[in-house]
N, C-alpha and C positions, 0 to 999 in steps of 0.2 A: 420744752414744749411750744404748742404756738396758739392762735385763734382759730378755729377750722373758719376760715370767711369760706370754703368751700370743701370737700374731697373729688378731687380730679378724678377721674376713673372707680368713684365707687356704684356701688350697689344702688339701681335705680328703687328698690323698695324699703323703707320704712319698719327699724328693724328694731324694737324699744326693748328688747333682750341684752344687748348687749351696749355699752358704755357707746357715745360717739360724742366726739371734739366737740362740734357746735353745742351740743346739752351741757357734757362736760367745761366749757369756754361759758357761758350761762351761768354755771351755778357760781365760778369761781366767780364773775362779775357781780356777782350776787343777781342773776334774773330769777326769770319763777318755771321758764319749760325746760324743764331735766325731770328725769325721773329716779327713782332711787338705785339705781346701778349706778349711774352717772356721778351721785353723789358719794356711793361708796368709791368708786375706783376716783374720781376728784379728789375726795379727801387722801386717803391712800398717795397720789401721788403728792399733791400735798404735805404729805409728811415726809416721803423723801427727800423734796426738795421745795422747801417750806416757800421761796421765792419765787415761788412758779403765780401765786398771787397779785405780789407786784409787778412779774412781766405781764399778766392779764390789764392792769390798769393803766400802764406805762403806756401799751401797744394800742389802747384804748386812746389814750390824750393822746398820743401820735396822731390817731386820724384827727381828733378836731384841730390840734395845731395846723397840720398839713393842710386840712380842707380852708381852713379860715386863711391860712396864707396866701394859697395859690389864689383863689377868691381874693380877697379884699388888696391884697401887692402884687399878684399877676394877671388880675383880671381876667384869671378861667372861668368860662360858663359850662362847660360839661367836663361830667366825670365818668367813667366807662371802671365801675367799681365790683373788677372779679373776685368772684369766694365772696360769696354778699356774707351769708353767717345770718346768724336767729336776730330780728331787727332788737334793738330796743331807745333807749331813748339817746336824743342826739344824732342817731345816723346820717349818712352823706346828704343825702338831699335836708337833712334840716335846720345843717349848719350851713352849706352854700345857700342855700333858699334866706335864710336869714340876713346874711350881705346881699344876695344877688337875687331879687327873689326871678328873675326870668332866667335862672340858671336850670339847665335839663342835666341828670342822671337815668340815667343805668344800671340796675344791680344787674347783675349776673353770678348764676348759682346753677350745680347741677342737682344739689340734695331734698330729697323729698321734706326731709325737717323742715329746711329754710322755703321750699314751695307753699307748704301750708302757712304760713304766714307773712308770705307775700304781699297778700291783699293789704298787711300796715305798711310794706313801704310803698303802694301805690298813692301815695297821697304826695300831692304836689300844691306850690301858689302856683292861681291862675295865670301868671305870668312865661311860667317855666313850663317843664313837663317832667313824670317819674315814669318810667320805664323796668317791666321783669324780664330777664332774657333766660331762658331755662336752656346752658349750655355747657359745656366740659370744657376746661381748661385745656386740653389737652387739644382743641381746636379752636384756635384762634380766628383764623379764616372764618368759622360759622358763628364765632363770638360778634366778629365785626360786623357780619353783612346782615345779623337780624339788629344790632344796636344800630343802626342805619335807618331802618324805621325815626328815630329820637334823637340823633346826634348825626352833627353834618361834620363829614373828617375831612372837609375842607377846611377845618379853622382847627385851632389845639384844643387836642383832648387829655386831659389828666386820667394816665389808666392807673387805677387804684390797683395793688396785689400785697395786700398786707397778711401773711398768715396764709399765703397760701402757697409759694412755693417748696415750703418743707414739707407739702404733704406728696412732692414729685421728685421719686425718689433717688432717680437717676439724675443726675446734675446733668449732662449731656441735653440731656430731653427739658430742662428745665431752662436751660438756655435759649432751646430752640425758642421756645414757647413768646419768651422775653423778643428773643426778636423779632420773633415775628408780627409779634404785638405793638410793638416800636415801629417795624416799620409802614404799616399800616395807617399810623397819623402822622400830621404834616408838621415843619419845623415848628419849633415854639410851642409843641405837646410837651407835658411830663410824666416819669414812674414815678411812684409811690410805692414804695416796699418795707416792710418789716420778713425780719426772718430767723427764728433760731436758733445761738452758735452751741457749741462743743469750747468755747476759746477759754482756758483756765484765768486769764486777765479779766474777764466779766464776768468770772463766776457761773463761767459754764461745763464746765468738766460735772458740775452735778446733775444737768443732761442726759447725761448718758446713763445712769441707772433707771432715770425716768422712764426715758423714752424707750429702756427695755420691757420696762414692765409695762406702760402704755402697750406697745406693739402684743403686746401678749392677751392683753385683758382686754382690748377694746379697739377701737376703728374711726377711723384709718390711721392705715401705720404714716411715720413721721421720721423725720430726720434734721439734724441739725447741721451746720458747713460753718467753714472756719472765713475768717476776716475774705480774704483771698477771692474763696469761692462767691461769696456776696459780692465781695465789687464787678466781677466777672459778670455779674448780671448788668452791673453799669456799662459797660464797654460802649464808648459810642457815646458817649452822654455826657453830658456837662453837672456836674454836683452842684447843686447848691449849698450855701455853706449852714450849718458847720461841716456837709460830708457826711460817709458812714461813721455812724457813730453809734453810741450803746437809743433806744430810740427814746428811754426816759430823759435824753441830756440830745435831744435836738429842736431846736430854738427856745428851751422851757421856759415856764412862765415862771414869775420870782425867781428863788433859790434854786440854786445848781443840786438836784436829784441825785439817789444814789443810782449807780450805773446796775444795769440789767440786763441779761447775758440775752439779750434780743438788739440784733443790729433795725435800726430802721435810714432810711434817706429816701430825697428828693432830689431828682436830677432832670433835666431838659433835654428836646434834639435838639442841637444845635441848625 
């Protein structure tokens, strides 16, 4: 499983009778924006695949480390966060503007649940800017066009795709989405992604039954991918050390954490 930072191609209508990934993920990370159906499904999945709560925390912590690294060490001042998900503490703009108040962030989602909470995301340090774009991940050109009102695509942009490509079930389509987004940003830009895996050496074999249950009882449908398919999203880019690794082990703070079946990577466009 992975964070619904969006539901590409999903229904524009809010349906509270069926568990939804954005709300279930919110439940797993201790948020309050969920319903009883989300709790039931979340508990069932966690019972089948207990590490999912660790995955949720690791994915969120990876976001923080990646944003801080890009802002403080690579001088990034523009972020295009695709598949925003429900706001929590320390969203992308909070962390980036804490270091660089002039940072500019555009959040992208097409989920009515997220849209209802978008106002929480539309805060900004006065030196910078934060905007919300309602768009579908299947339409990168529309995302870029609408983001131009806030971002300068003549300067480097960090394209954030955490827990989003796993909702694009066809791998070829997912690769094409990434290719088109990367083509729209200049050299020196970054791609940041996380993605769940079935790889058994990372404990991902438990994802198989959990995702089958999810796809039968919740929305949107989800998939995981092996290392080689996730790595293919990064072709033509230069990986930042330590490369494509479990997201818990990408530049961790303190002691080396446990492995989770969720890849994380940061790569730069040469």
